[in-house]
All heavy atoms as an XYZ file, in Angstrom:
956
protein
N      -1.114    -26.640      0.639
C      -0.645    -25.293      0.893
C      -0.405    -24.591     -0.444
O       0.149    -25.180     -1.369
C       0.652    -25.349      1.709
C       1.241    -24.006      1.996
S       2.712    -24.212      2.999
C       2.946    -22.545      3.490
N      -0.802    -23.351     -0.515
C      -0.573    -22.546     -1.712
C       0.926    -22.459     -1.978
O       1.710    -22.256     -1.072
C      -1.166    -21.152     -1.468
C      -1.195    -20.282     -2.664
C      -1.902    -18.973     -2.335
C      -1.895    -18.112     -3.562
N      -2.423    -16.805     -3.338
N       1.339    -22.622     -3.241
C       2.773    -22.629     -3.499
C       3.281    -21.426     -4.266
O       4.474    -21.280     -4.458
C       3.196    -23.923     -4.175
C       2.933    -24.044     -5.639
C       3.361    -25.418     -6.110
C       4.080    -25.347     -7.426
N       4.417    -26.643     -7.959
N       2.408    -20.547     -4.703
C       2.889    -19.343     -5.385
C       1.990    -18.165     -5.023
O       0.935    -18.333     -4.429
C       2.907    -19.554     -6.900
O       1.594    -19.729     -7.381
N       2.438    -16.985     -5.400
C       1.684    -15.791     -5.054
C       1.864    -15.455     -3.585
O       2.855    -15.806     -2.964
N       0.892    -14.782     -3.018
C       0.970    -14.358     -1.614
C       0.618    -15.528     -0.708
O      -0.468    -16.101     -0.809
C       0.043    -13.148     -1.370
C       0.594    -11.940     -2.140
C      -0.072    -12.839      0.112
C      -0.255    -10.706     -2.053
N       1.545    -15.878      0.184
C       1.349    -17.014      1.071
C       0.698    -16.629      2.396
O       0.078    -17.467      3.039
C       2.690    -17.703      1.352
C       3.392    -18.294      0.131
C       4.737    -18.889      0.545
C       2.539    -19.340     -0.540
N       0.838    -15.376      2.819
C       0.258    -14.961      4.090
C      -1.264    -15.114      4.009
O      -1.924    -14.460      3.216
C       0.644    -13.510      4.371
C       0.088    -13.018      5.679
O      -1.115    -12.871      5.834
N       0.972    -12.755      6.624
N      -1.825    -15.998      4.822
C      -3.254    -16.313      4.703
C      -4.150    -15.122      5.009
O      -5.210    -14.968      4.418
C      -3.620    -17.506      5.569
C      -3.530    -17.264      7.049
C      -3.816    -18.548      7.833
N      -3.599    -18.357      9.233
C      -4.577    -18.085     10.107
N      -5.811    -17.997      9.708
N      -4.290    -17.918     11.379
N      -3.714    -14.261      5.922
C      -4.524    -13.093      6.257
C      -4.576    -12.123      5.083
O      -5.634    -11.601      4.737
C      -3.982    -12.399      7.502
C      -3.938    -13.288      8.699
N      -5.070    -13.723      9.341
C      -2.889    -13.848      9.347
C      -4.729    -14.508     10.354
N      -3.413    -14.601     10.369
N      -3.433    -11.903      4.462
C      -3.377    -10.988      3.329
C      -4.078    -11.572      2.112
O      -4.847    -10.886      1.440
C      -1.917    -10.646      2.996
C      -1.715     -9.622      1.883
C      -2.492     -8.339      2.142
C      -0.231     -9.323      1.716
N      -3.856    -12.827      1.842
C      -4.490    -13.479      0.698
C      -6.014    -13.417      0.815
O      -6.717    -13.086     -0.139
C      -4.015    -14.931      0.606
O      -4.458    -15.533     -0.561
N      -6.533    -13.714      1.993
C      -7.982    -13.667      2.214
C      -8.542    -12.260      2.118
O      -9.612    -12.047      1.546
N      -7.819    -11.292      2.672
C      -8.278     -9.900      2.623
C      -8.309     -9.394      1.186
O      -9.238     -8.673      0.798
C      -7.373     -9.021      3.487
N      -7.318     -9.749      0.377
C      -7.308     -9.336     -1.029
C      -8.473     -9.950     -1.794
O      -9.099     -9.296     -2.633
C      -5.983     -9.719     -1.697
C      -4.751     -8.970     -1.226
C      -3.501     -9.549     -1.876
C      -4.867     -7.477     -1.511
N      -8.770    -11.214     -1.500
C      -9.872    -11.891     -2.191
C     -11.224    -11.245     -1.881
O     -12.147    -11.324     -2.686
C      -9.897    -13.371     -1.808
N     -11.336    -10.601     -0.739
C     -12.600     -9.990     -0.336
C     -12.802     -8.578     -0.884
O     -13.885     -8.012     -0.743
C     -12.686     -9.960      1.191
N     -11.785     -7.999     -1.520
C     -11.889     -6.622     -2.012
C     -12.758     -6.522     -3.247
O     -12.830     -7.450     -4.049
C     -10.487     -6.072     -2.331
C      -9.559     -5.887     -1.147
C      -8.153     -5.558     -1.639
C     -10.070     -4.801     -0.215
N     -13.388     -5.370     -3.403
C     -14.217     -5.112     -4.568
C     -13.813     -3.827     -5.260
O     -12.952     -3.072     -4.789
N     -14.465     -3.569     -6.367
C     -14.194     -2.391     -7.193
C     -14.296     -1.116     -6.356
O     -15.265     -0.923     -5.634
C     -15.183     -2.362     -8.351
C     -14.916     -1.293     -9.339
N     -15.920     -0.666    -10.012
C     -13.773     -0.721     -9.781
C     -15.404      0.240    -10.822
N     -14.093      0.224    -10.699
N     -13.307     -0.281     -6.447
C     -13.147      1.024     -5.782
C     -12.765      0.939     -4.303
O     -12.581      1.976     -3.673
C     -14.359      1.967     -5.948
O     -15.440      1.524     -5.144
C     -14.771      2.112     -7.406
N     -12.634     -0.262     -3.735
C     -12.151     -0.354     -2.357
C     -10.728      0.202     -2.290
O      -9.967      0.108     -3.263
C     -12.142     -1.804     -1.863
C     -13.523     -2.303     -1.479
O     -14.429     -1.476     -1.249
O     -13.697     -3.539     -1.407
N     -10.372      0.761     -1.152
C      -9.044      1.351     -0.965
C      -8.159      0.433     -0.129
O      -8.609     -0.129      0.876
C      -9.149      2.714     -0.279
C      -9.940      3.791     -1.011
C      -9.916      5.097     -0.208
C      -9.410      4.009     -2.417
N      -6.899      0.309     -0.567
C      -5.889     -0.478      0.139
C      -4.727      0.454      0.441
O      -4.187      1.094     -0.461
C      -5.386     -1.649     -0.732
C      -4.282     -2.418     -0.008
C      -6.539     -2.567     -1.116
N      -4.339      0.529      1.699
C      -3.196      1.342      2.108
C      -2.000      0.427      2.290
O      -2.082     -0.577      2.998
C      -3.470      2.089      3.437
C      -2.243      2.850      3.897
C      -4.664      3.007      3.290
N      -0.898      0.759      1.632
C       0.372      0.068      1.839
C       1.253      1.094      2.541
O       1.486      2.180      2.002
C       1.012     -0.383      0.511
C       2.282     -1.179      0.783
C       0.027     -1.194     -0.319
N       1.700      0.771      3.754
C       2.349      1.815      4.553
C       3.618      1.338      5.247
O       3.865      0.152      5.393
C       1.372      2.372      5.576
S       0.833      1.215      6.838
N       4.376      2.330      5.695
C       5.579      2.078      6.491
C       5.181      1.921      7.952
O       4.005      2.034      8.301
C       6.596      3.201      6.290
C       6.096      4.567      6.746
O       5.043      4.656      7.420
O       6.767      5.561      6.434
N       6.159      1.676      8.797
C       5.866      1.451     10.212
C       5.455      2.721     10.952
O       4.959      2.638     12.070
C       7.050      0.780     10.944
C       7.298     -0.607     10.422
C       8.308      1.622     10.858
N       5.608      3.883     10.331
C       5.310      5.129     11.017
C       3.940      5.716     10.734
O       3.508      6.618     11.446
N       3.247      5.226      9.708
C       1.952      5.817      9.377
C       0.915      5.422     10.422
O       0.761      4.235     10.726
C       1.491      5.361      7.990
C       0.237      6.061      7.476
C       0.550      7.508      7.077
C      -0.355      5.324      6.284
N       0.188      6.398     10.982
C      -0.877      6.046     11.928
C      -1.951      5.215     11.233
O      -2.389      5.559     10.140
C      -1.441      7.400     12.363
C      -0.431      8.417     11.955
C       0.310      7.841     10.795
N      -2.343      4.113     11.855
C      -3.340      3.225     11.264
C      -4.689      3.509     11.915
O      -4.823      3.395     13.131
C      -2.944      1.754     11.437
C      -1.626      1.496     10.686
C      -4.037      0.832     10.944
C      -1.074      0.101     10.842
N      -5.685      3.875     11.103
C      -6.990      4.190     11.664
C      -7.718      2.937     12.151
O      -7.396      1.822     11.733
C      -7.733      4.816     10.480
C      -7.108      4.207      9.279
C      -5.664      3.985      9.641
N      -8.678      3.130     13.022
C      -9.528      2.013     13.442
C     -10.520      1.738     12.326
O     -10.952      2.647     11.636
C     -10.274      2.369     14.726
C      -9.364      2.417     15.930
C     -10.142      2.600     17.213
O     -11.253      2.048     17.323
O      -9.620      3.299     18.094
N     -10.864      0.488     12.148
C     -11.882      0.153     11.165
C     -11.436     -0.829     10.106
O     -12.016     -1.901      9.988
N     -10.419     -0.497      9.297
C     -10.061     -1.434      8.228
C      -9.371     -2.680      8.762
O      -8.841     -2.692      9.872
C      -9.102     -0.628      7.351
C      -8.511      0.392      8.242
C      -9.586      0.715      9.252
N      -9.403     -3.736      7.943
C      -8.609     -4.919      8.236
C      -7.144     -4.509      8.149
O      -6.750     -3.801      7.221
C      -8.907     -6.025      7.200
O     -10.289     -6.376      7.292
C      -8.038     -7.244      7.410
N      -6.347     -4.930      9.113
C      -4.921     -4.606      9.117
C      -4.133     -5.904      9.035
O      -4.340     -6.821      9.833
C      -4.515     -3.832     10.388
C      -3.013     -3.572     10.399
C      -5.289     -2.535     10.494
N      -3.246     -5.982      8.041
C      -2.315     -7.098      7.938
C      -0.929     -6.503      8.142
O      -0.434     -5.759      7.299
C      -2.423     -7.823      6.579
C      -1.399     -8.936      6.497
C      -3.833     -8.360      6.365
N      -0.351     -6.787      9.287
C       0.953     -6.236      9.652
C       2.023     -7.251      9.291
O       2.151     -8.284      9.935
C       0.977     -5.926     11.148
C       2.202     -5.135     11.567
O       3.196     -5.118     10.799
O       2.175     -4.545     12.642
N       2.776     -6.945      8.238
C       3.827     -7.841      7.768
C       5.185     -7.494      8.360
O       6.161     -8.204      8.117
C       3.927     -7.779      6.237
C       2.670     -8.150      5.465
C       2.902     -7.950      3.967
C       2.240     -9.575      5.765
N       5.263     -6.398      9.130
C       6.565     -5.927      9.620
C       7.219     -6.973     10.520
O       6.584     -7.560     11.384
C       6.420     -4.600     10.361
O       5.577     -4.744     11.484
N       8.495     -7.190     10.267
C       9.271     -8.169     11.022
C      10.370     -7.462     11.805
O      10.574     -7.702     12.972
C       9.864     -9.196     10.056
C      10.764    -10.193     10.711
C      10.263    -11.130     11.594
C      12.113    -10.197     10.449
C      11.092    -12.052     12.205
C      12.960    -11.110     11.055
C      12.449    -12.038     11.936
N      11.075     -6.599     11.105
C      12.087     -5.735     11.707
C      12.258     -4.555     10.758
O      11.724     -4.575      9.657
C      13.392     -6.457     11.966
C      14.122     -6.858     10.718
C      15.495     -7.396     10.994
N      15.440     -8.838     11.083
C      16.462     -9.603     11.351
N      17.626     -9.084     11.597
N      16.354    -10.893     11.399
N      12.997     -3.550     11.164
C      13.163     -2.354     10.341
C      13.635     -2.739      8.936
O      14.651     -3.393      8.774
C      14.146     -1.387     10.980
N      12.814     -2.386      7.954
C      13.153     -2.645      6.560
C      12.727     -3.991      6.020
O      12.874     -4.263      4.837
N      12.175     -4.855      6.865
C      11.795     -6.202      6.440
C      10.329     -6.449      6.750
O       9.943     -6.393      7.923
C      12.659     -7.269      7.139
C      12.261     -8.669      6.703
C      14.142     -7.021      6.870
N       9.495     -6.733      5.765
C       9.785     -6.642      4.342
C       9.785     -5.179      3.900
O       9.154     -4.337      4.523
C       8.652     -7.415      3.678
C       7.490     -7.204      4.592
C       8.092     -7.136      5.981
N      10.472     -4.932      2.823
C      10.550     -3.555      2.332
C       9.235     -3.135      1.682
O       8.438     -3.969      1.240
C      11.681     -3.410      1.317
O      11.330     -4.039      0.094
N       9.034     -1.842      1.612
C       7.868     -1.282      0.934
C       7.845     -1.744     -0.520
O       6.808     -2.149     -1.038
C       7.913      0.253      1.021
C       6.786      0.934      0.326
C       5.538      1.042      0.915
C       6.967      1.474     -0.939
C       4.498      1.676      0.269
C       5.933      2.113     -1.599
C       4.690      2.211     -0.988
N       9.002     -1.712     -1.186
C       9.086     -2.104     -2.599
C       8.679     -3.558     -2.799
O       7.938     -3.878     -3.739
C      10.493     -1.863     -3.134
N       9.132     -4.453     -1.928
C       8.776     -5.871     -2.046
C       7.276     -6.081     -1.882
O       6.655     -6.815     -2.655
C       9.510     -6.694     -0.983
C      10.995     -6.814     -1.207
C      11.714     -7.400     -0.006
O      11.340     -7.116      1.152
O      12.682     -8.140     -0.254
N       6.699     -5.442     -0.884
C       5.272     -5.616     -0.620
C       4.445     -5.005     -1.751
O       3.505     -5.630     -2.249
C       4.887     -5.023      0.751
C       3.379     -5.052      0.957
C       5.604     -5.777      1.869
N       4.799     -3.802     -2.179
C       4.058     -3.164     -3.270
C       4.125     -4.009     -4.541
O       3.101     -4.242     -5.198
C       4.588     -1.757     -3.537
C       3.878     -1.007     -4.668
C       2.408     -0.765     -4.328
C       4.586      0.307     -4.950
N       5.303     -4.506     -4.871
C       5.458     -5.337     -6.068
C       4.576     -6.575     -5.986
O       3.872     -6.920     -6.939
C       6.943     -5.727     -6.266
O       7.687     -4.528     -6.460
C       7.124     -6.652     -7.445
N       4.596     -7.251     -4.850
C       3.760     -8.436     -4.666
C       2.279     -8.127     -4.770
O       1.515     -8.868     -5.401
N       1.857     -7.041     -4.154
C       0.445     -6.668     -4.213
C       0.004     -6.326     -5.627
O      -1.088     -6.712     -6.053
C       0.165     -5.493     -3.281
C       0.141     -5.818     -1.797
C      -0.020     -4.543     -0.982
C      -0.960     -6.797     -1.470
N       0.840     -5.618     -6.357
C       0.465     -5.238     -7.724
C       0.381     -6.443     -8.647
O      -0.328     -6.400     -9.655
C       1.434     -4.189     -8.272
C       1.346     -2.824     -7.594
C       2.405     -1.881     -8.163
C      -0.046     -2.210     -7.722
N       1.064     -7.537     -8.304
C       0.947     -8.778     -9.068
C      -0.383     -9.474     -8.794
O      -0.870    -10.225     -9.623
C       2.104     -9.724     -8.735
C       3.440     -9.247     -9.261
C       4.613    -10.065     -8.734
O       4.398    -11.008     -7.936
O       5.751     -9.743     -9.103
N      -0.966     -9.223     -7.641
C      -2.187     -9.904     -7.215
C      -3.446     -9.054     -7.344
O      -4.548     -9.582     -7.339
C      -2.055    -10.319     -5.739
C      -0.897    -11.220     -5.434
C      -1.214    -12.688     -5.665
O      -2.389    -13.076     -5.559
O      -0.276    -13.434     -5.953
N      -3.282     -7.751     -7.437
C      -4.405     -6.829     -7.301
C      -4.548     -5.956     -8.542
O      -3.573     -5.391     -9.019
C      -4.130     -5.948     -6.075
C      -5.173     -4.963     -5.608
C      -6.425     -5.692     -5.144
C      -4.608     -4.136     -4.466
N      -5.758     -5.855     -9.049
C      -6.038     -4.933    -10.147
C      -6.282     -3.556     -9.537
O      -7.094     -3.412     -8.628
C      -7.294     -5.400    -10.902
C      -7.572     -4.653    -12.150
C      -6.560     -4.943    -13.253
O      -6.090     -6.081    -13.380
O      -6.250     -3.993    -13.992
N      -5.558     -2.557    -10.021
C      -5.752     -1.209     -9.497
C      -6.141     -0.261    -10.615
O      -5.759     -0.442    -11.766
C      -4.480     -0.666     -8.809
O      -3.423     -0.620     -9.752
C      -4.078     -1.534     -7.629
N      -6.919      0.754    -10.253
C      -7.311      1.768    -11.239
C      -6.872      3.157    -10.821
O      -7.177      4.127    -11.492
C      -8.816      1.722    -11.489
C      -9.680      2.093    -10.308
C     -11.169      2.050    -10.632
O     -11.572      1.292    -11.523
O     -11.914      2.794     -9.972
N      -6.139      3.243     -9.736
C      -5.632      4.528     -9.294
C      -4.810      4.378     -8.037
O      -4.888      3.369     -7.340
N      -3.992      5.404     -7.775
C      -3.150      5.383     -6.589
C      -2.866      6.814     -6.151
O      -2.788      7.721     -6.978
C      -1.842      4.656     -6.877
N      -2.708      6.978     -4.834
C      -2.430      8.289     -4.245
C      -1.295      8.148     -3.243
O      -1.282      7.213     -2.435
C      -3.689      8.831     -3.529
O      -4.786      8.838     -4.448
C      -3.456     10.229     -2.995
N      -0.355      9.090     -3.299
C       0.764      9.123     -2.352
C       0.953     10.559     -1.876
O       0.393     11.498     -2.446
C       2.036      8.591     -3.003
N       1.773     10.710     -0.858
C       2.076     12.040     -0.323
C       3.063     12.756     -1.245
O       4.070     12.177     -1.660
C       2.657     11.926      1.078
N       2.778     13.999     -1.535
C       3.666     14.782     -2.402
C       5.054     14.928     -1.793
O       6.048     15.061     -2.513
C       3.059     16.156     -2.695
O       2.740     16.831     -1.502
N       5.158     14.861     -0.477
C       6.439     14.992      0.212
C       7.414     13.868     -0.132
O       8.617     14.002      0.065
C       6.219     15.030      1.734
C       5.517     16.266      2.233
C       3.997     16.154      2.233
O       3.427     15.238      1.579
O       3.355     16.997      2.893
N       6.926     12.753     -0.659
C       7.783     11.616     -0.972
C       8.860     11.980     -1.993
O       9.970     11.455     -1.947
C       6.957     10.393     -1.455
C       6.400     10.601     -2.856
C       7.789      9.121     -1.411
N       8.560     12.896     -2.897
C       9.530     13.250     -3.952
C      10.834     13.777     -3.378
O      11.903     13.440     -3.863
C       8.917     14.272     -4.912
C       7.795     13.680     -5.754
C       7.198     14.713     -6.659
N       6.490     15.686     -5.819
C       5.728     16.652     -6.266
N       5.578     16.833     -7.558
N       5.115     17.473     -5.443
N      10.751     14.604     -2.330
C      11.966     15.182     -1.739
C      12.486     14.371     -0.555
O      13.688     14.189     -0.410
C      11.705     16.624     -1.315
C      11.583     17.561     -2.495
C      11.510     19.016     -2.065
O      12.035     19.341     -0.985
O      10.929     19.801     -2.819
N      11.586     13.880      0.290
C      12.011     13.210      1.518
C      12.454     11.767      1.293
O      13.223     11.230      2.087
C      10.875     13.243      2.548
N      11.974     11.135      0.222
C      12.316      9.738     -0.048
C      12.295      9.524     -1.565
O      11.419      8.849     -2.088
C      11.300      8.830      0.663
C      11.706      7.372      0.661
O      12.574      6.949     -0.078
N      11.036      6.591      1.497
N      13.254     10.129     -2.294
C      13.241     10.086     -3.759
C      13.227      8.678     -4.352
O      12.618      8.453     -5.391
C      14.510     10.827     -4.174
C      15.085     11.424     -2.959
C      14.393     10.858     -1.764
N      13.870      7.724     -3.682
C      13.864      6.343     -4.183
C      12.445      5.782     -4.199
O      12.008      5.174     -5.170
C      14.771      5.468     -3.314
C      14.883      4.037     -3.797
C      15.789      3.211     -2.904
O      16.894      3.684     -2.566
O      15.393      2.096     -2.545
N      11.714      6.003     -3.128
C      10.326      5.546     -3.052
C       9.459      6.320     -4.051
O       8.598      5.738     -4.708
C       9.790      5.706     -1.639
S       8.122      5.082     -1.428
N       9.700      7.619     -4.165
C       8.956      8.427     -5.129
C       9.133      7.914     -6.545
O       8.169      7.814     -7.318
N      10.364      7.549     -6.908
C      10.640      7.012     -8.241
C       9.968      5.654     -8.433
O       9.419      5.364     -9.503
C      12.145      6.904     -8.453
N       9.993      4.816     -7.396
C       9.331      3.515     -7.462
C       7.836      3.692     -7.722
O       7.267      3.052     -8.612
C       9.545      2.742     -6.157
C       8.704      1.476     -6.002
C       9.228      0.368     -6.911
C       8.687      1.024     -4.552
N       7.207      4.558     -6.954
C       5.769      4.788     -7.113
C       5.458      5.326     -8.506
O       4.512      4.860     -9.159
C       5.261      5.749     -6.038
C       5.262      5.207     -4.616
C       4.965      6.318     -3.623
C       4.272      4.069     -4.467
N       6.225      6.292     -8.981
C       5.984      6.877    -10.300
C       6.153      5.839    -11.405
O       5.387      5.829    -12.374
C       6.920      8.058    -10.524
N       7.124      4.932    -11.252
C       7.362      3.939    -12.301
C       6.337      2.813    -12.295
O       5.991      2.270    -13.332
C       8.767      3.350    -12.179
O       8.875      2.531    -11.037
N       5.840      2.444    -11.126
C       4.915      1.308    -11.015
C       3.452      1.707    -11.115
O       2.599      0.865    -11.371
C       5.131      0.590     -9.669
C       6.483     -0.040     -9.462
C       6.864     -1.107    -10.487
N       5.853     -2.092    -10.740
C       5.733     -3.263    -10.146
N       6.587     -3.615     -9.225
N       4.767     -4.100    -10.479
N       3.167      2.999    -10.884
C       1.769      3.443    -10.821
C       1.544      4.649    -11.734
O       1.519      5.795    -11.274
C       1.408      3.791     -9.370
C       1.542      2.629     -8.378
C       1.591      3.134     -6.957
C       0.407      1.637     -8.576
N       1.371      4.415    -13.029
C       1.120      5.539    -13.946
C      -0.126      6.301    -13.500
O      -1.100      5.708    -13.054
C       0.880      4.856    -15.293
C       1.325      3.451    -15.132
C       1.326      3.129    -13.675
N      -0.078      7.598    -13.601
C      -1.219      8.408    -13.174
C      -1.283      8.605    -11.670
O      -2.320      9.013    -11.138
N      -0.186      8.329    -10.968
C      -0.136      8.504     -9.518
C      -0.540      9.928     -9.147
O      -0.024     10.889     -9.693
C       1.291      8.227     -9.017
C       1.550      8.445     -7.530
C       0.814      7.398     -6.702
C       3.047      8.385     -7.258
N      -1.477     10.030     -8.217
C      -1.921     11.344     -7.723
C      -1.136     11.651     -6.456
O      -1.007     10.800     -5.579
C      -3.422     11.284     -7.429
C      -4.025     12.597     -7.015
C      -5.546     12.496     -6.969
N      -6.009     11.780     -5.797
C      -6.589     12.337     -4.749
N      -6.814     13.638     -4.718
N      -6.982     11.605     -3.728
N      -0.604     12.862     -6.378
C       0.153     13.289     -5.199
C      -0.639     14.343     -4.443
O      -1.159     15.285     -5.045
C       1.518     13.842     -5.619
C       2.454     12.829     -6.276
C       3.695     13.511     -6.815
C       2.833     11.709     -5.310
N      -0.749     14.155     -3.139
C      -1.487     15.072     -2.267
C      -0.634     15.342     -1.030
O       0.276     14.569     -0.723
C      -2.854     14.471     -1.849
C      -3.738     14.208     -3.062
C      -2.681     13.193     -1.034
N      -0.919     16.411     -0.288
C      -0.189     16.634      0.969
C      -0.372     15.444      1.920
O      -1.416     14.785      1.929
C      -0.832     17.905      1.537
C      -1.428     18.582      0.350
C      -1.862     17.485     -0.582
N       0.653     15.192      2.729
C       0.650     14.032      3.633
C      -0.584     14.012      4.542
O      -1.145     12.942      4.801
C       1.931     14.018      4.456
C       2.109     12.783      5.275
N       2.180     11.522      4.730
C       2.236     12.616      6.612
C       2.335     10.634      5.685
N       2.380     11.264      6.847
N      -0.988     15.157      5.020
C      -2.173     15.202      5.893
C      -3.421     14.719      5.153
O      -4.272     14.042      5.729
C      -2.381     16.609      6.461
C      -1.334     17.014      7.484
C      -1.245     16.046      8.667
O      -2.291     15.651      9.223
O      -0.110     15.675      9.040
N      -3.528     15.057      3.870
C      -4.663     14.583      3.062
C      -4.578     13.068      2.850
O      -5.594     12.369      2.877
C      -4.681     15.310      1.717
C      -5.924     15.040      0.902
C      -5.994     15.858     -0.365
O      -5.496     17.017     -0.394
O      -6.555     15.353     -1.351
N      -3.366     12.549      2.663
C      -3.191     11.108      2.518
C      -3.627     10.386      3.792
O      -4.328      9.377      3.730
C      -1.734     10.770      2.200
C      -1.479      9.269      1.997
C      -1.930      8.845      0.611
C      -0.033      8.924      2.238
N      -3.220     10.923      4.952
C      -3.619     10.308      6.219
C      -5.133     10.310      6.382
O      -5.712      9.329      6.846
C      -2.951     11.016      7.402
C      -1.469     10.698      7.511
C      -0.860     11.064      8.843
C      -0.917     12.526      9.146
N      -0.174     12.913     10.349
N      -5.795     11.382      5.959
C      -7.258     11.436      6.027
C      -7.881     10.383      5.114
O      -8.892      9.765      5.457
C      -7.756     12.831      5.666
N      -7.267     10.166      3.953
C      -7.765      9.182      3.000
C      -7.689      7.759      3.555
O      -8.524      6.909      3.232
C      -6.962      9.299      1.698
C      -7.410      8.518      0.487
C      -8.842      8.887      0.086
C      -6.471      8.803     -0.684
N      -6.733      7.498      4.431
C      -6.597      6.151      4.993
C      -7.817      5.741      5.816
O      -8.067      4.550      5.987
C      -5.338      6.018      5.872
O      -5.461      6.831      7.036
C      -4.076      6.378      5.100
N      -8.578      6.700      6.289
C      -9.773      6.383      7.085
C     -10.876      5.754      6.237
O     -11.821      5.188      6.784
C     -10.291      7.637      7.796
C      -9.374      8.091      8.881
N      -9.445      7.626     10.171
C      -8.322      8.955      8.866
C      -8.498      8.177     10.904
N      -7.803      8.985     10.130
N     -10.768      5.844      4.923
C     -11.754      5.224      4.029
C     -11.287      3.864      3.531
O     -11.977      3.211      2.745
C     -12.022      6.144      2.837
C     -12.695      7.437      3.237
C     -13.105      8.335      2.096
N     -13.170      7.728      0.794
C     -12.665      8.263     -0.319
N     -12.062      9.430     -0.293
N     -12.783      7.645     -1.475
N     -10.118      3.414      3.976
C      -9.543      2.159      3.492
C     -10.302      0.955      4.020
O     -10.837      0.972      5.128
C      -8.076      2.058      3.897
N     -10.312     -0.080      3.217
C     -10.882     -1.357      3.636
C      -9.790     -2.287      4.163
O     -10.040     -3.169      4.965
C     -11.595     -1.999      2.451
C     -12.231     -3.306      2.766
C     -13.582     -3.463      2.156
N     -14.121     -4.746      2.530
C     -14.579     -5.633      1.683
N     -14.618     -5.370      0.408
N     -15.047     -6.775      2.114
N      -8.552     -2.061      3.669
C      -7.425     -2.902      4.048
C      -6.183     -2.037      4.216
O      -5.930     -1.153      3.395
C      -7.174     -3.958      2.962
C      -5.913     -4.818      3.072
C      -5.938     -5.690      4.330
C      -5.772     -5.689      1.828
N      -5.413     -2.295      5.274
C      -4.119     -1.651      5.496
C      -3.069     -2.752      5.571
O      -3.217     -3.705      6.341
C      -4.094     -0.818      6.799
C      -2.700     -0.282      7.071
C      -5.104      0.309      6.733
N      -2.018     -2.618      4.759
C      -0.907     -3.568      4.770
C       0.317     -2.807      5.261
O       0.785     -1.879      4.607
C      -0.656     -4.165      3.370
C       0.482     -5.175      3.432
C      -1.925     -4.807      2.816
N       0.806     -3.208      6.428
C       1.942     -2.519      7.046
C       3.219     -3.273      6.734
O       3.336     -4.475      7.004
C       1.727     -2.445      8.552
C       2.766     -1.637      9.290
C       2.302     -1.455     10.729
N       3.263     -0.704     11.484
C       3.976     -1.202     12.476
N       3.833     -2.460     12.840
N       4.823     -0.446     13.127
N       4.176     -2.565      6.157
C       5.472     -3.150      5.819
C       6.471     -2.850      6.930
O       6.163     -2.119      7.867
C       6.002     -2.565      4.492
O       6.422     -1.209      4.707
C       4.946     -2.597      3.405
N       7.675     -3.357      6.790
C       8.724     -3.059      7.754
C       9.529     -1.824      7.384
O      10.524     -1.521      8.038
N       9.099     -1.130      6.342
C       9.838      0.058      5.876
C       9.924      1.090      6.984
O       8.953      1.354      7.675
C       9.137      0.667      4.664
C       9.985      1.652      3.912
C      11.162      0.987      3.210
O      10.970      0.004      2.493
O      12.294      1.471      3.409
N      11.111      1.675      7.128
C      11.329      2.664      8.179
C      11.922      3.937      7.593
O      12.800      4.553      8.186
C      12.235      2.074      9.261
N      11.475      4.300      6.392
C      11.902      5.554      5.764
C      10.658      6.413      5.547
O       9.559      5.892      5.363
C      12.597      5.269      4.426
C      13.917      4.532      4.642
C      14.656      4.260      3.360
N      13.812      3.512      2.449
C      13.836      3.659      1.123
N      14.662      4.495      0.566
N      13.047      2.940      0.371
N      10.804      7.730      5.553
C       9.634      8.605      5.498
C       8.826      8.490      4.202
O       9.396      8.281      3.129
C      10.226     10.009      5.645
C      11.667      9.880      5.271
C      12.064      8.474      5.595
N       7.534      8.612      4.352
C       6.579      8.711      3.245
C       6.546      7.487      2.335
O       6.149      7.590      1.177
C       6.821      9.991      2.426
C       6.774     11.226      3.288
C       7.942     11.897      3.627
C       5.566     11.686      3.793
C       7.904     13.018      4.445
C       5.512     12.802      4.610
C       6.689     13.460      4.933
O       6.639     14.562      5.738
N       6.915      6.333      2.830
C       6.793      5.091      2.058
C       5.378      4.559      2.264
O       5.154      3.559      2.950
C       7.849      4.080      2.488
N       4.424      5.280      1.684
C       3.008      4.976      1.844
C       2.293      5.236      0.525
O       2.643      6.172     -0.190
C       2.364      5.889      2.906
C       3.146      5.920      4.194
O       3.286      4.918      4.862
N       3.677      7.089      4.538
N       1.273      4.444      0.251
C       0.456      4.679     -0.934
C      -0.942      4.111     -0.682
O      -1.103      3.131      0.035
C       1.087      4.049     -2.209
C       1.093      2.527     -2.151
C       0.418      4.548     -3.471
N      -1.932      4.768     -1.258
C      -3.308      4.277     -1.213
C      -3.640      3.803     -2.622
O      -3.558      4.589     -3.584
C      -4.290      5.382     -0.761
C      -5.721      4.857     -0.789
C      -3.932      5.876      0.635
N      -4.006      2.533     -2.742
C      -4.384      1.953     -4.024
C      -5.902      1.853     -4.105
O      -6.548      1.471     -3.133
C      -3.790      0.545     -4.176
C      -2.272      0.421     -3.994
C      -1.871     -1.046     -3.988
C      -1.548      1.193     -5.080
N      -6.461      2.192     -5.265
C      -7.905      2.040     -5.493
C      -8.105      0.825     -6.381
O      -7.556      0.742     -7.480
C      -8.496      3.282     -6.125
C     -10.025      3.253     -6.200
C     -10.651      4.534     -6.711
N     -10.237      4.851     -8.062
C      -9.404      5.835     -8.412
N      -8.871      6.609     -7.502
N      -9.090      6.027     -9.663
N      -8.867     -0.143     -5.890
C      -9.077     -1.389     -6.609
C      -9.843     -1.161     -7.914
O     -10.770     -0.365     -7.966
C      -9.870     -2.373     -5.755
S      -8.982     -2.937     -4.311
N      -9.430     -1.908     -8.909
C     -10.109     -1.889    -10.195
C     -10.742     -3.238    -10.451
O     -10.869     -4.076     -9.554
N     -11.139     -3.462    -11.685
C     -11.686     -4.749    -12.103
C     -10.841     -5.263    -13.277
O     -10.298     -4.466    -14.042
C     -13.173     -4.649    -12.510
C     -14.044     -4.401    -11.296
C     -13.387     -3.553    -13.530
N     -10.724     -6.584    -13.424
C      -9.813     -7.123    -14.438
C     -10.380     -7.161    -15.848
O      -9.862     -7.859    -16.694
C      -9.537     -8.546    -13.917
C     -10.745     -8.901    -13.140
C     -11.235     -7.622    -12.538
N     -11.445     -6.428    -16.130
C     -11.986     -6.414    -17.498
C     -12.194     -5.015    -17.970
O     -12.095     -4.075    -17.236
C     -13.287     -7.215    -17.585
C     -14.325     -6.825    -16.565
C     -15.159     -5.734    -16.766
C     -14.464     -7.537    -15.389
C     -16.109     -5.375    -15.821
C     -15.419     -7.187    -14.443
C     -16.236     -6.113    -14.659
């Protein structure tokens, strides 16, 4: 059994299958999930696991070259907005409706137990060189 990193076999396998420029959505329990992408639902109960925990774990495992979040996060969920700004330099902010449209191009959706507004981000995969 794997002893470090991401232990969830569905998530670990889905991350291993990603390629350059693929999109990964990390979302709260309220974001509508489109049909099509692989969905790994980690939600256990409200707030568990938190958006911050899942994002931190993913960023340790995944090379990213860009990220997009809803501009509404700055006012509606300042803690999440600050987390995204600190962890994702060059974060692009767009209206929430545009973010939801972007999720339809995702290859992977990771659903957290977060139950606060706009705790969502789209990550664009990079390469480690």
